[in-house]
N, C-alpha and C positions, 0 to 999 in steps of 0.2 A: 506495501500498499505505500503510495505517495504520501512526503509529509506536505500538509497544507501549510504557506505562509501566515505568518501572527497578522500580518494585514488582511489575508482574504478572511480567515475568520472573525475579522472585525466587521467585514459585510454582514456575517451569516443573521444575526435579528435586522440589518437594516435592510437587505433587500434579501431573503432566501433564496428569490425564484435566481435571480441573478448567480448567490452563491454555487447554489446546486451544477448550475453549469460552468460554473468555473473550474471548480470542484470535479467533472465531471474529463475538462477540458486537462487541467493538472495531472489525472489519472491517466486520460491515455498517451499523455506524451511522456510521463515519467516513469510507468511500469514499464517491465521486462518486455523486451520485444525482441525485433531483431540486432537492438544493443542492448546490454545486460547494463542495469543499475549504475553499476561504478560509472561505466562510461557516459551515460544519463547526464549523470551527478556533474563530471567532469566538464562535457561541454556548458550545462546550466552556472557552472564555476565561473568560465571562461567567458562567458556573454553577461553576466552579472559584475565582472572587474574591466570588461570594455564601457559598460555604462554608467559605472560607477555604484553601482548599488551595495555598499558598504558592510552594512548586515548581511545582503545575502551572499556575499563573498564567506564570512564568518563562518553562516551558517551551512553554509554546502560545505565550504575548508571541513568541519566539523562530521558533516555527512559522509563526505566522502572518506574522512579517518575511521569513523566506524564501520565502516565498508571494507577495510584494510586497504586504503589507499595511501603511498608513501609521501615523504614532505618532498623527496624530487620527483614523482609522478605529478602533485600537486605546480612545485617547479616548472615543471615542463611546459602545462598547461598555460599558469601566466608570462611564461616567453613567449607561447603562439598571439597569448592576447595580445602580446604588446608587438611582436610582429605584425599583425593583422592591423592594429589600432593606427601603428607606423606608418606602412603602406598607404593609409588613408588619408594623411596628411601632404605625403607625398606626392599623391594623385590630384588633391584638390588642391595644392600648392603650386604644380605646376600652369596652373592658369593665370600666374602672377606675369608670364611668359608671353601670354598671348594678348597681343593688340585688344582694344577696345571697338 
């Protein structure tokens, strides 16, 4: 069973219908399938790091550790995240060389 983030849990009493829909989507995305749970958690960790979601990064890193992910594996995910984020700035920055 996928872990429901606290901010989603806060939605439960405010909009139960939306809460149920969001939970179904989380379950669909995060339940083991073609990718195992560890892989999915590491992908989510990288995306949250890219987005700047500090709390999400902490929670996902702890979930990953609980599943046996090593510090070296977490470091590799963060290296990939940095690599991808850096490419965005290069691709966008090249617009500085194009005339108006």
